N, CA, C and O atoms as a Tripos MOL2 file, in Angstrom:
@<TRIPOS>MOLECULE
protein
  300   299    75     0     0
PROTEIN
NO_CHARGES

@<TRIPOS>ATOM
      1 N          14.6420   -6.3730  -19.4970 N.3       1 MET1
      2 CA         13.9970   -6.2560  -19.7630 C.3       1 MET1
      3 C          12.7230   -7.4140  -20.5310 C.2       1 MET1
      4 O          11.6450   -7.1190  -20.0140 O.2       1 MET1
      5 N          12.6340   -7.9660  -21.0140 N.am      2 GLU2
      6 CA         12.5610   -8.9950  -21.7290 C.3       2 GLU2
      7 C          12.5720  -10.0480  -21.8500 C.2       2 GLU2
      8 O          12.0040  -10.7580  -22.6800 O.2       2 GLU2
      9 N          13.4580  -10.3710  -20.7410 N.am      3 ARG3
     10 CA         13.3090  -12.2230  -20.3330 C.3       3 ARG3
     11 C          13.0430  -12.4930  -18.5200 C.2       3 ARG3
     12 O          13.1290  -13.4350  -17.7320 O.2       3 ARG3
     13 N          12.5910  -10.6660  -18.4740 N.am      4 TYR4
     14 CA         11.4810  -10.4420  -17.6410 C.3       4 TYR4
     15 C          10.4180  -10.7680  -17.9490 C.2       4 TYR4
     16 O          10.0970  -11.9170  -18.2520 O.2       4 TYR4
     17 N           9.5750   -9.6330  -17.9130 N.am      5 LEU5
     18 CA          9.0670   -9.9290  -18.8000 C.3       5 LEU5
     19 C           7.8910  -12.0550  -19.6610 C.2       5 LEU5
     20 O           6.7150  -12.4150  -19.7070 O.2       5 LEU5
     21 N           9.2940  -12.6980  -20.1000 N.am      6 GLU6
     22 CA          8.3880  -14.0350  -20.6290 C.3       6 GLU6
     23 C           9.1830  -14.5810  -19.4080 C.2       6 GLU6
     24 O           9.1670  -15.8110  -19.4660 O.2       6 GLU6
     25 N           9.8730  -14.1330  -18.3220 N.am      7 LEU7
     26 CA          9.4660  -14.5590  -16.7980 C.3       7 LEU7
     27 C           8.2150  -14.4450  -16.3370 C.2       7 LEU7
     28 O           7.7180  -15.4960  -15.9310 O.2       7 LEU7
     29 N           7.5000  -13.3890  -16.2750 N.am      8 ILE8
     30 CA          7.0590  -13.1940  -15.5000 C.3       8 ILE8
     31 C           5.1200  -14.1520  -16.6000 C.2       8 ILE8
     32 O           4.0240  -14.5370  -16.1910 O.2       8 ILE8
     33 N           5.5800  -14.1060  -17.5350 N.am      9 LYS9
     34 CA          4.6170  -14.1320  -18.2440 C.3       9 LYS9
     35 C           4.2790  -16.4900  -17.8020 C.2       9 LYS9
     36 O           3.2710  -17.1530  -17.5580 O.2       9 LYS9
     37 N           5.9420  -16.8690  -17.9560 N.am     10 ALA10
     38 CA          5.5200  -17.6890  -18.1110 C.3      10 ALA10
     39 C           5.4020  -18.1750  -16.4850 C.2      10 ALA10
     40 O           5.5060  -19.3980  -16.3940 O.2      10 ALA10
     41 N           5.2030  -17.4680  -15.1480 N.am     11 THR11
     42 CA          4.1420  -18.0920  -14.5150 C.3      11 THR11
     43 C           3.1430  -17.2860  -14.2100 C.2      11 THR11
     44 O           3.5840  -16.4460  -13.4250 O.2      11 THR11
     45 N           2.8020  -17.2320  -14.2760 N.am     12 LYS12
     46 CA          1.5390  -16.1500  -15.5070 C.3      12 LYS12
     47 C           0.8390  -17.7260  -15.5010 C.2      12 LYS12
     48 O          -0.0040  -18.0970  -14.6840 O.2      12 LYS12
     49 N           1.2010  -18.2590  -16.2200 N.am     13 LYS13
     50 CA          0.8120  -19.2730  -17.2700 C.3      13 LYS13
     51 C           0.2420  -20.8860  -16.3480 C.2      13 LYS13
     52 O          -0.8120  -21.5210  -16.3370 O.2      13 LYS13
     53 N           2.3410  -21.1270  -15.2860 N.am     14 GLN14
     54 CA          2.0620  -22.2760  -14.5470 C.3      14 GLN14
     55 C           1.0130  -21.9290  -13.6430 C.2      14 GLN14
     56 O          -0.0080  -22.6170  -13.6790 O.2      14 GLN14
     57 N           1.0950  -20.9330  -12.8000 N.am     15 SER15
     58 CA         -0.0430  -19.7650  -11.8120 C.3      15 SER15
     59 C          -1.4150  -20.4380  -12.5410 C.2      15 SER15
     60 O          -2.2360  -21.1270  -11.9370 O.2      15 SER15
     61 N          -1.4540  -20.2180  -13.4330 N.am     16 VAL16
     62 CA         -3.7580  -20.2950  -13.9390 C.3      16 VAL16
     63 C          -3.3850  -21.7160  -14.0440 C.2      16 VAL16
     64 O          -4.5420  -22.1060  -13.8840 O.2      16 VAL16
     65 N          -2.6650  -22.9040  -14.1920 N.am     17 SER17
     66 CA         -2.3700  -24.1200  -14.6720 C.3      17 SER17
     67 C          -2.7580  -24.2630  -13.8320 C.2      17 SER17
     68 O          -3.9000  -24.7220  -13.8040 O.2      17 SER17
     69 N          -2.0420  -23.9560  -12.5640 N.am     18 ILE18
     70 CA         -2.9340  -25.0730  -10.7820 C.3      18 ILE18
     71 C          -3.9430  -24.2700  -10.4980 C.2      18 ILE18
     72 O          -4.1760  -24.2160   -9.2910 O.2      18 ILE18
     73 N          -4.9580  -23.3120  -11.4960 N.am     19 GLY19
     74 CA         -6.0870  -22.5430  -10.3640 C.3      19 GLY19
     75 C          -6.2850  -22.1220   -9.9460 C.2      19 GLY19
     76 O          -7.3280  -22.0220   -9.3000 O.2      19 GLY19
     77 N          -4.8860  -21.2050  -10.0430 N.am     20 ASN20
     78 CA         -5.5170  -20.0260   -9.1630 C.3      20 ASN20
     79 C          -5.5840  -18.5880  -10.4110 C.2      20 ASN20
     80 O          -4.8410  -18.3150  -11.3540 O.2      20 ASN20
     81 N          -6.4230  -18.1300  -10.0440 N.am     21 SER21
     82 CA         -7.0690  -16.7910  -11.0330 C.3      21 SER21
     83 C          -6.4640  -15.3370   -9.9250 C.2      21 SER21
     84 O          -7.1340  -14.3720   -9.5560 O.2      21 SER21
     85 N          -5.7070  -15.4980   -9.7650 N.am     22 ILE22
     86 CA         -5.5060  -14.0720   -9.1140 C.3      22 ILE22
     87 C          -4.3540  -13.4800   -9.5480 C.2      22 ILE22
     88 O          -3.3130  -14.1200   -9.4030 O.2      22 ILE22
     89 N          -4.3050  -12.1910  -10.1420 N.am     23 ASP23
     90 CA         -4.1210  -11.3520  -11.7570 C.3      23 ASP23
     91 C          -1.9940  -11.0550  -10.0660 C.2      23 ASP23
     92 O          -1.6010  -11.1080   -8.9010 O.2      23 ASP23
     93 N          -1.8800  -10.9680  -10.5350 N.am     24 PHE24
     94 CA         -0.2400  -10.5960  -10.1090 C.3      24 PHE24
     95 C          -0.6700   -8.4850  -10.3550 C.2      24 PHE24
     96 O          -1.2780   -7.7840  -11.1630 O.2      24 PHE24
     97 N           0.0990   -8.3050   -9.1180 N.am     25 LEU25
     98 CA          0.7630   -7.4680   -8.9180 C.3      25 LEU25
     99 C           1.9740   -6.3520   -8.6360 C.2      25 LEU25
    100 O           2.8830   -6.7580   -7.9110 O.2      25 LEU25
    101 N           2.0400   -5.4480   -8.9690 N.am     26 PHE26
    102 CA          3.3320   -4.9250   -8.9290 C.3      26 PHE26
    103 C           3.5670   -3.8020   -8.1610 C.2      26 PHE26
    104 O           2.7530   -3.1850   -7.4740 O.2      26 PHE26
    105 N           4.7060   -3.5920   -8.3260 N.am     27 ARG27
    106 CA          4.9390   -1.8870   -7.1280 C.3      27 ARG27
    107 C           6.2840   -1.0970   -7.7140 C.2      27 ARG27
    108 O           7.2290   -0.5830   -7.1150 O.2      27 ARG27
    109 N           5.9810   -1.2130   -9.1210 N.am     28 GLY28
    110 CA          7.1120    0.2500   -9.3920 C.3      28 GLY28
    111 C           8.1150    1.3620   -8.5470 C.2      28 GLY28
    112 O           7.6980    2.3870   -8.0090 O.2      28 GLY28
    113 N           9.5990    0.8800   -8.5690 N.am     29 GLN29
    114 CA         10.2200    2.2870   -7.8600 C.3      29 GLN29
    115 C          10.4460    2.9330   -9.2710 C.2      29 GLN29
    116 O           9.7940    2.7480  -10.2990 O.2      29 GLN29
    117 N          11.4420    3.6680   -9.0790 N.am     30 SER30
    118 CA         12.6440    4.5450  -10.7790 C.3      30 SER30
    119 C          14.0210    3.6780  -10.3190 C.2      30 SER30
    120 O          14.7150    2.8840  -10.9550 O.2      30 SER30
    121 N          14.0870    4.0420   -9.3140 N.am     31 VAL31
    122 CA         15.6660    3.5910   -8.2380 C.3      31 VAL31
    123 C          15.1150    2.6280   -7.4420 C.2      31 VAL31
    124 O          13.9150    2.5520   -7.1750 O.2      31 VAL31
    125 N          16.0040    1.8630   -7.0430 N.am     32 ASP32
    126 CA         16.3030    0.4300   -5.9760 C.3      32 ASP32
    127 C          16.6470    1.4300   -4.6910 C.2      32 ASP32
    128 O          17.7520    1.7760   -4.2720 O.2      32 ASP32
    129 N          15.3720    1.7610   -4.2310 N.am     33 TYR33
    130 CA         15.4760    1.0680   -2.6220 C.3      33 TYR33
    131 C          14.9870    1.6210   -1.5050 C.2      33 TYR33
    132 O          14.7790    2.8290   -1.3980 O.2      33 TYR33
    133 N          14.7700    0.7580   -0.5860 N.am     34 PRO34
    134 CA         14.2460   -0.1950    0.0230 C.3      34 PRO34
    135 C          12.6050    0.2750   -0.2000 C.2      34 PRO34
    136 O          12.3930    1.4850   -0.2700 O.2      34 PRO34
    137 N          11.4500   -0.6680   -0.3100 N.am     35 LEU35
    138 CA          9.9460   -0.5010    0.1430 C.3      35 LEU35
    139 C           9.6050    0.1100    1.0460 C.2      35 LEU35
    140 O           8.9870   -0.6560    1.7860 O.2      35 LEU35
    141 N           9.6510    1.3860    1.5740 N.am     36 ILE36
    142 CA          9.4120    2.8420    2.2910 C.3      36 ILE36
    143 C           7.9710    3.0430    1.5410 C.2      36 ILE36
    144 O           7.8690    3.0340    0.3140 O.2      36 ILE36
    145 N           6.7280    3.2500    2.5510 N.am     37 PRO37
    146 CA          5.6070    3.9010    2.3410 C.3      37 PRO37
    147 C           6.2560    5.5710    1.8660 C.2      37 PRO37
    148 O           7.4330    5.9140    1.9780 O.2      37 PRO37
    149 N           5.4910    6.1430    1.5060 N.am     38 LYS38
    150 CA          5.4130    7.4580    0.7610 C.3      38 LYS38
    151 C           4.8930    8.4350    2.6060 C.2      38 LYS38
    152 O           5.6630    9.3830    2.4540 O.2      38 LYS38
    153 N           4.3810    8.6530    3.6200 N.am     39 ILE39
    154 CA          5.0920    9.0100    4.2690 C.3      39 ILE39
    155 C           5.6690    8.6600    5.2110 C.2      39 ILE39
    156 O           5.5200    9.3030    6.2500 O.2      39 ILE39
    157 N           6.6260    7.3910    5.1780 N.am     40 GLY40
    158 CA          7.9910    6.9390    5.9340 C.3      40 GLY40
    159 C           8.8630    8.1710    5.5200 C.2      40 GLY40
    160 O           9.2860    9.0630    6.2560 O.2      40 GLY40
    161 N           9.0160    8.0310    4.3110 N.am     41 ARG41
    162 CA         10.0400    8.9250    3.3030 C.3      41 ARG41
    163 C          10.1210   10.8440    3.1060 C.2      41 ARG41
    164 O          10.7990   11.5370    2.3480 O.2      41 ARG41
    165 N           9.0030   11.2400    4.2660 N.am     42 LEU42
    166 CA          8.5870   12.0950    3.5000 C.3      42 LEU42
    167 C           9.3410   13.7530    5.3930 C.2      42 LEU42
    168 O           9.1800   13.5820    6.6010 O.2      42 LEU42
    169 N           9.7730   14.5250    4.9420 N.am     43 THR43
    170 CA         10.0980   15.0960    5.8520 C.3      43 THR43
    171 C           9.7180   15.8900    6.6370 C.2      43 THR43
    172 O          10.0970   17.0190    6.3270 O.2      43 THR43
    173 N           8.7250   15.8330    8.1610 N.am     44 PRO44
    174 CA          7.8350   16.7980    8.3540 C.3      44 PRO44
    175 C           8.2390   17.6570    9.1530 C.2      44 PRO44
    176 O           9.1530   17.6120    9.9760 O.2      44 PRO44
    177 N           7.0520   18.9820    8.7090 N.am     45 LYS45
    178 CA          8.0590   19.9200    9.5010 C.3      45 LYS45
    179 C           6.8860   20.7140   10.5730 C.2      45 LYS45
    180 O           5.9370   21.4960   10.5190 O.2      45 LYS45
    181 N           7.9660   19.6300   11.9010 N.am     46 GLY46
    182 CA          7.1480   19.7000   12.8990 C.3      46 GLY46
    183 C           7.6840   18.6490   13.6200 C.2      46 GLY46
    184 O           8.5210   17.8150   13.2750 O.2      46 GLY46
    185 N           6.9920   18.8210   14.8460 N.am     47 ASP47
    186 CA          6.8600   17.8400   15.6100 C.3      47 ASP47
    187 C           6.1820   16.6000   14.5980 C.2      47 ASP47
    188 O           5.2560   16.9710   13.8780 O.2      47 ASP47
    189 N           6.7400   14.6660   14.4840 N.am     48 MET48
    190 CA          6.2660   13.6370   13.3950 C.3      48 MET48
    191 C           5.0450   13.7050   14.4190 C.2      48 MET48
    192 O           4.0650   14.3540   14.0540 O.2      48 MET48
    193 N           5.0130   12.9050   16.0500 N.am     49 LEU49
    194 CA          3.5550   12.7350   16.7880 C.3      49 LEU49
    195 C           2.4030   13.9430   15.8550 C.2      49 LEU49
    196 O           1.4750   13.7810   15.0630 O.2      49 LEU49
    197 N           3.0340   15.0700   16.4290 N.am     50 LYS50
    198 CA          2.1180   16.0060   16.4830 C.3      50 LYS50
    199 C           1.5540   16.0530   14.3930 C.2      50 LYS50
    200 O           0.6830   16.8520   14.0490 O.2      50 LYS50
    201 N           2.0260   15.3870   13.6520 N.am     51 VAL51
    202 CA          1.7980   15.8260   11.9720 C.3      51 VAL51
    203 C           0.9780   14.4950   11.9870 C.2      51 VAL51
    204 O           0.1070   14.7510   11.1560 O.2      51 VAL51
    205 N           0.7570   13.3410   12.3940 N.am     52 GLU52
    206 CA          0.6740   11.6340   12.3110 C.3      52 GLU52
    207 C          -0.7430   12.1360   13.8910 C.2      52 GLU52
    208 O          -0.8250   11.0890   14.5330 O.2      52 GLU52
    209 N          -1.3050   12.7720   14.2930 N.am     53 LYS53
    210 CA         -2.0980   12.4270   15.1310 C.3      53 LYS53
    211 C          -2.9750   13.9240   14.4270 C.2      53 LYS53
    212 O          -4.1460   14.1190   14.7530 O.2      53 LYS53
    213 N          -2.1690   14.9980   13.3540 N.am     54 THR54
    214 CA         -3.1850   15.9080   13.1160 C.3      54 THR54
    215 C          -3.2700   14.7140   11.5000 C.2      54 THR54
    216 O          -4.2630   15.1340   10.9070 O.2      54 THR54
    217 N          -2.8570   13.8900   10.9200 N.am     55 ILE55
    218 CA         -3.3630   13.3260    9.2620 C.3      55 ILE55
    219 C          -4.1880   12.5680   10.1660 C.2      55 ILE55
    220 O          -5.2510   12.3990    9.5700 O.2      55 ILE55
    221 N          -4.2590   11.8850   11.5940 N.am     56 PHE56
    222 CA         -5.1960   10.8890   11.8170 C.3      56 PHE56
    223 C          -6.6230   11.0110   12.3380 C.2      56 PHE56
    224 O          -7.5870   10.2450   12.3470 O.2      56 PHE56
    225 N          -6.3450   12.6040   12.8910 N.am     57 GLN57
    226 CA         -7.6300   13.3410   12.9360 C.3      57 GLN57
    227 C          -8.4820   14.1390   11.1830 C.2      57 GLN57
    228 O          -9.3710   14.9710   10.9990 O.2      57 GLN57
    229 N          -7.6570   13.3690   10.3140 N.am     58 GLU58
    230 CA         -8.3460   14.2290    8.7610 C.3      58 GLU58
    231 C          -8.8900   12.6690    8.5070 C.2      58 GLU58
    232 O          -9.9140   12.2270    7.9850 O.2      58 GLU58
    233 N          -7.7350   12.0510    9.1160 N.am     59 PHE59
    234 CA         -8.9570   10.7860    8.2510 C.3      59 PHE59
    235 C         -10.1040   10.6660    8.7750 C.2      59 PHE59
    236 O         -10.6770   11.5640    8.1590 O.2      59 PHE59
    237 N         -10.6410   10.3650    9.2440 N.am     60 LYS60
    238 CA        -11.4530    9.9130   10.4810 C.3      60 LYS60
    239 C         -12.5920   10.7580   10.6580 C.2      60 LYS60
    240 O         -13.6930   10.2930   10.9560 O.2      60 LYS60
    241 N         -12.2520   12.7150   10.3880 N.am     61 ARG61
    242 CA        -13.3300   13.5210    9.9740 C.3      61 ARG61
    243 C         -14.1020   13.1120    9.1950 C.2      61 ARG61
    244 O         -15.1670   12.9900    9.7990 O.2      61 ARG61
    245 N         -14.2580   12.6880    7.7480 N.am     62 PRO62
    246 CA        -14.8260   13.1230    6.7990 C.3      62 PRO62
    247 C         -15.3850   11.1520    6.6980 C.2      62 PRO62
    248 O         -16.1140   10.8220    5.7630 O.2      62 PRO62
    249 N         -15.0900   10.4620    7.3710 N.am     63 ASN63
    250 CA        -15.0270    8.8380    7.2360 C.3      63 ASN63
    251 C         -15.6540    8.1730    8.6300 C.2      63 ASN63
    252 O         -15.1780    7.1680    9.1580 O.2      63 ASN63
    253 N         -16.9990    9.0310    9.2180 N.am     64 GLN64
    254 CA        -16.9540    8.8800   10.3370 C.3      64 GLN64
    255 C         -17.9490    8.0290   10.3910 C.2      64 GLN64
    256 O         -18.0170    7.5670   11.5300 O.2      64 GLN64
    257 N         -18.7500    7.6060    9.6950 N.am     65 LEU65
    258 CA        -19.6180    6.8460    9.4080 C.3      65 LEU65
    259 C         -19.3590    6.0560    9.2580 C.2      65 LEU65
    260 O         -20.0900    5.0880    9.4670 O.2      65 LEU65
    261 N         -18.2620    5.9720    8.8410 N.am     66 LEU66
    262 CA        -17.6880    4.1900    8.0060 C.3      66 LEU66
    263 C         -16.3380    3.3840    9.4210 C.2      66 LEU66
    264 O         -15.5600    2.4470    9.5970 O.2      66 LEU66
    265 N         -16.7580    4.3170    9.9060 N.am     67 ILE67
    266 CA        -15.6270    3.9220   11.6560 C.3      67 ILE67
    267 C         -16.6340    3.9540   12.0360 C.2      67 ILE67
    268 O         -16.9390    2.7650   11.9520 O.2      67 ILE67
    269 N         -17.4210    4.4180   12.4060 N.am     68 ASP68
    270 CA        -18.6440    4.1920   13.5290 C.3      68 ASP68
    271 C         -19.4600    2.9770   13.7280 C.2      68 ASP68
    272 O         -20.2810    2.6470   14.5830 O.2      68 ASP68
    273 N         -19.0210    2.4660   12.7680 N.am     69 GLN69
    274 CA        -20.8560    0.8360   11.8180 C.3      69 GLN69
    275 C         -19.3270    0.1870   12.6660 C.2      69 GLN69
    276 O         -19.8010   -0.0270   13.7820 O.2      69 GLN69
    277 N         -17.7010   -0.2620   12.7680 N.am     70 HIS70
    278 CA        -17.2420   -1.0940   13.1350 C.3      70 HIS70
    279 C         -17.4440   -0.7140   14.8540 C.2      70 HIS70
    280 O         -17.3880   -1.7650   15.4930 O.2      70 HIS70
    281 N         -17.5370   -0.1920   15.2410 N.am     71 ARG71
    282 CA        -17.4820   -0.0690   16.9570 C.3      71 ARG71
    283 C         -16.1740    0.4470   17.4980 C.2      71 ARG71
    284 O         -16.1060    0.0550   18.6620 O.2      71 ARG71
    285 N         -14.8140    1.3380   17.0990 N.am     72 PRO72
    286 CA        -13.9870    0.8220   17.5840 C.3      72 PRO72
    287 C         -13.6200    1.4570   18.9050 C.2      72 PRO72
    288 O         -13.6160    2.6870   18.8480 O.2      72 PRO72
    289 N         -13.2230    0.7890   20.4210 N.am     73 LEU73
    290 CA        -13.4400    1.0000   21.7130 C.3      73 LEU73
    291 C         -12.0470    1.8920   21.7810 C.2      73 LEU73
    292 O         -11.7420    2.0640   22.9610 O.2      73 LEU73
    293 N         -10.9350    2.6270   20.6920 N.am     74 ASP74
    294 CA        -10.3850    3.5190   20.5190 C.3      74 ASP74
    295 C          -9.7800    3.8580   19.1290 C.2      74 ASP74
    296 O         -10.0820    3.4550   18.0060 O.2      74 ASP74
    297 N          -8.3310    5.1870   19.7870 N.am     75 ASN75
    298 CA         -8.2440    4.9750   17.8230 C.3      75 ASN75
    299 C          -6.7700    3.8600   17.4410 C.2      75 ASN75
    300 O          -6.4990    3.5720   16.2750 O.2      75 ASN75
@<TRIPOS>BOND
     1     1     2 1
     2     2     3 1
     3     3     4 2
     4     3     5 am
     5     5     6 1
     6     6     7 1
     7     7     8 2
     8     7     9 am
     9     9    10 1
    10    10    11 1
    11    11    12 2
    12    11    13 am
    13    13    14 1
    14    14    15 1
    15    15    16 2
    16    15    17 am
    17    17    18 1
    18    18    19 1
    19    19    20 2
    20    19    21 am
    21    21    22 1
    22    22    23 1
    23    23    24 2
    24    23    25 am
    25    25    26 1
    26    26    27 1
    27    27    28 2
    28    27    29 am
    29    29    30 1
    30    30    31 1
    31    31    32 2
    32    31    33 am
    33    33    34 1
    34    34    35 1
    35    35    36 2
    36    35    37 am
    37    37    38 1
    38    38    39 1
    39    39    40 2
    40    39    41 am
    41    41    42 1
    42    42    43 1
    43    43    44 2
    44    43    45 am
    45    45    46 1
    46    46    47 1
    47    47    48 2
    48    47    49 am
    49    49    50 1
    50    50    51 1
    51    51    52 2
    52    51    53 am
    53    53    54 1
    54    54    55 1
    55    55    56 2
    56    55    57 am
    57    57    58 1
    58    58    59 1
    59    59    60 2
    60    59    61 am
    61    61    62 1
    62    62    63 1
    63    63    64 2
    64    63    65 am
    65    65    66 1
    66    66    67 1
    67    67    68 2
    68    67    69 am
    69    69    70 1
    70    70    71 1
    71    71    72 2
    72    71    73 am
    73    73    74 1
    74    74    75 1
    75    75    76 2
    76    75    77 am
    77    77    78 1
    78    78    79 1
    79    79    80 2
    80    79    81 am
    81    81    82 1
    82    82    83 1
    83    83    84 2
    84    83    85 am
    85    85    86 1
    86    86    87 1
    87    87    88 2
    88    87    89 am
    89    89    90 1
    90    90    91 1
    91    91    92 2
    92    91    93 am
    93    93    94 1
    94    94    95 1
    95    95    96 2
    96    95    97 am
    97    97    98 1
    98    98    99 1
    99    99   100 2
   100    99   101 am
   101   101   102 1
   102   102   103 1
   103   103   104 2
   104   103   105 am
   105   105   106 1
   106   106   107 1
   107   107   108 2
   108   107   109 am
   109   109   110 1
   110   110   111 1
   111   111   112 2
   112   111   113 am
   113   113   114 1
   114   114   115 1
   115   115   116 2
   116   115   117 am
   117   117   118 1
   118   118   119 1
   119   119   120 2
   120   119   121 am
   121   121   122 1
   122   122   123 1
   123   123   124 2
   124   123   125 am
   125   125   126 1
   126   126   127 1
   127   127   128 2
   128   127   129 am
   129   129   130 1
   130   130   131 1
   131   131   132 2
   132   131   133 am
   133   133   134 1
   134   134   135 1
   135   135   136 2
   136   135   137 am
   137   137   138 1
   138   138   139 1
   139   139   140 2
   140   139   141 am
   141   141   142 1
   142   142   143 1
   143   143   144 2
   144   143   145 am
   145   145   146 1
   146   146   147 1
   147   147   148 2
   148   147   149 am
   149   149   150 1
   150   150   151 1
   151   151   152 2
   152   151   153 am
   153   153   154 1
   154   154   155 1
   155   155   156 2
   156   155   157 am
   157   157   158 1
   158   158   159 1
   159   159   160 2
   160   159   161 am
   161   161   162 1
   162   162   163 1
   163   163   164 2
   164   163   165 am
   165   165   166 1
   166   166   167 1
   167   167   168 2
   168   167   169 am
   169   169   170 1
   170   170   171 1
   171   171   172 2
   172   171   173 am
   173   173   174 1
   174   174   175 1
   175   175   176 2
   176   175   177 am
   177   177   178 1
   178   178   179 1
   179   179   180 2
   180   179   181 am
   181   181   182 1
   182   182   183 1
   183   183   184 2
   184   183   185 am
   185   185   186 1
   186   186   187 1
   187   187   188 2
   188   187   189 am
   189   189   190 1
   190   190   191 1
   191   191   192 2
   192   191   193 am
   193   193   194 1
   194   194   195 1
   195   195   196 2
   196   195   197 am
   197   197   198 1
   198   198   199 1
   199   199   200 2
   200   199   201 am
   201   201   202 1
   202   202   203 1
   203   203   204 2
   204   203   205 am
   205   205   206 1
   206   206   207 1
   207   207   208 2
   208   207   209 am
   209   209   210 1
   210   210   211 1
   211   211   212 2
   212   211   213 am
   213   213   214 1
   214   214   215 1
   215   215   216 2
   216   215   217 am
   217   217   218 1
   218   218   219 1
   219   219   220 2
   220   219   221 am
   221   221   222 1
   222   222   223 1
   223   223   224 2
   224   223   225 am
   225   225   226 1
   226   226   227 1
   227   227   228 2
   228   227   229 am
   229   229   230 1
   230   230   231 1
   231   231   232 2
   232   231   233 am
   233   233   234 1
   234   234   235 1
   235   235   236 2
   236   235   237 am
   237   237   238 1
   238   238   239 1
   239   239   240 2
   240   239   241 am
   241   241   242 1
   242   242   243 1
   243   243   244 2
   244   243   245 am
   245   245   246 1
   246   246   247 1
   247   247   248 2
   248   247   249 am
   249   249   250 1
   250   250   251 1
   251   251   252 2
   252   251   253 am
   253   253   254 1
   254   254   255 1
   255   255   256 2
   256   255   257 am
   257   257   258 1
   258   258   259 1
   259   259   260 2
   260   259   261 am
   261   261   262 1
   262   262   263 1
   263   263   264 2
   264   263   265 am
   265   265   266 1
   266   266   267 1
   267   267   268 2
   268   267   269 am
   269   269   270 1
   270   270   271 1
   271   271   272 2
   272   271   273 am
   273   273   274 1
   274   274   275 1
   275   275   276 2
   276   275   277 am
   277   277   278 1
   278   278   279 1
   279   279   280 2
   280   279   281 am
   281   281   282 1
   282   282   283 1
   283   283   284 2
   284   283   285 am
   285   285   286 1
   286   286   287 1
   287   287   288 2
   288   287   289 am
   289   289   290 1
   290   290   291 1
   291   291   292 2
   292   291   293 am
   293   293   294 1
   294   294   295 1
   295   295   296 2
   296   295   297 am
   297   297   298 1
   298   298   299 1
   299   299   300 2
@<TRIPOS>SUBSTRUCTURE
     1 MET1         2 RESIDUE 1 A MET
     2 GLU2         6 RESIDUE 1 A GLU
     3 ARG3        10 RESIDUE 1 A ARG
     4 TYR4        14 RESIDUE 1 A TYR
     5 LEU5        18 RESIDUE 1 A LEU
     6 GLU6        22 RESIDUE 1 A GLU
     7 LEU7        26 RESIDUE 1 A LEU
     8 ILE8        30 RESIDUE 1 A ILE
     9 LYS9        34 RESIDUE 1 A LYS
    10 ALA10       38 RESIDUE 1 A ALA
    11 THR11       42 RESIDUE 1 A THR
    12 LYS12       46 RESIDUE 1 A LYS
    13 LYS13       50 RESIDUE 1 A LYS
    14 GLN14       54 RESIDUE 1 A GLN
    15 SER15       58 RESIDUE 1 A SER
    16 VAL16       62 RESIDUE 1 A VAL
    17 SER17       66 RESIDUE 1 A SER
    18 ILE18       70 RESIDUE 1 A ILE
    19 GLY19       74 RESIDUE 1 A GLY
    20 ASN20       78 RESIDUE 1 A ASN
    21 SER21       82 RESIDUE 1 A SER
    22 ILE22       86 RESIDUE 1 A ILE
    23 ASP23       90 RESIDUE 1 A ASP
    24 PHE24       94 RESIDUE 1 A PHE
    25 LEU25       98 RESIDUE 1 A LEU
    26 PHE26      102 RESIDUE 1 A PHE
    27 ARG27      106 RESIDUE 1 A ARG
    28 GLY28      110 RESIDUE 1 A GLY
    29 GLN29      114 RESIDUE 1 A GLN
    30 SER30      118 RESIDUE 1 A SER
    31 VAL31      122 RESIDUE 1 A VAL
    32 ASP32      126 RESIDUE 1 A ASP
    33 TYR33      130 RESIDUE 1 A TYR
    34 PRO34      134 RESIDUE 1 A PRO
    35 LEU35      138 RESIDUE 1 A LEU
    36 ILE36      142 RESIDUE 1 A ILE
    37 PRO37      146 RESIDUE 1 A PRO
    38 LYS38      150 RESIDUE 1 A LYS
    39 ILE39      154 RESIDUE 1 A ILE
    40 GLY40      158 RESIDUE 1 A GLY
    41 ARG41      162 RESIDUE 1 A ARG
    42 LEU42      166 RESIDUE 1 A LEU
    43 THR43      170 RESIDUE 1 A THR
    44 PRO44      174 RESIDUE 1 A PRO
    45 LYS45      178 RESIDUE 1 A LYS
    46 GLY46      182 RESIDUE 1 A GLY
    47 ASP47      186 RESIDUE 1 A ASP
    48 MET48      190 RESIDUE 1 A MET
    49 LEU49      194 RESIDUE 1 A LEU
    50 LYS50      198 RESIDUE 1 A LYS
    51 VAL51      202 RESIDUE 1 A VAL
    52 GLU52      206 RESIDUE 1 A GLU
    53 LYS53      210 RESIDUE 1 A LYS
    54 THR54      214 RESIDUE 1 A THR
    55 ILE55      218 RESIDUE 1 A ILE
    56 PHE56      222 RESIDUE 1 A PHE
    57 GLN57      226 RESIDUE 1 A GLN
    58 GLU58      230 RESIDUE 1 A GLU
    59 PHE59      234 RESIDUE 1 A PHE
    60 LYS60      238 RESIDUE 1 A LYS
    61 ARG61      242 RESIDUE 1 A ARG
    62 PRO62      246 RESIDUE 1 A PRO
    63 ASN63      250 RESIDUE 1 A ASN
    64 GLN64      254 RESIDUE 1 A GLN
    65 LEU65      258 RESIDUE 1 A LEU
    66 LEU66      262 RESIDUE 1 A LEU
    67 ILE67      266 RESIDUE 1 A ILE
    68 ASP68      270 RESIDUE 1 A ASP
    69 GLN69      274 RESIDUE 1 A GLN
    70 HIS70      278 RESIDUE 1 A HIS
    71 ARG71      282 RESIDUE 1 A ARG
    72 PRO72      286 RESIDUE 1 A PRO
    73 LEU73      290 RESIDUE 1 A LEU
    74 ASP74      294 RESIDUE 1 A ASP
    75 ASN75      298 RESIDUE 1 A ASN
């Protein structure tokens, strides 16, 4: 672990030395599985298409003002 952290510090130092001020972002997992979004790992209770439509409707309901300003042509 210490070797890994030293590598990250050295990479960051090199990145800053060439003018890159953007920080690193890491996504952690407790086990070594493929990186799949949580929604892709869930087991749906029922028809997956119906579940996704419900999730999308729930997203749109409280965010209507944010969505309307972009004038989407469809879903």
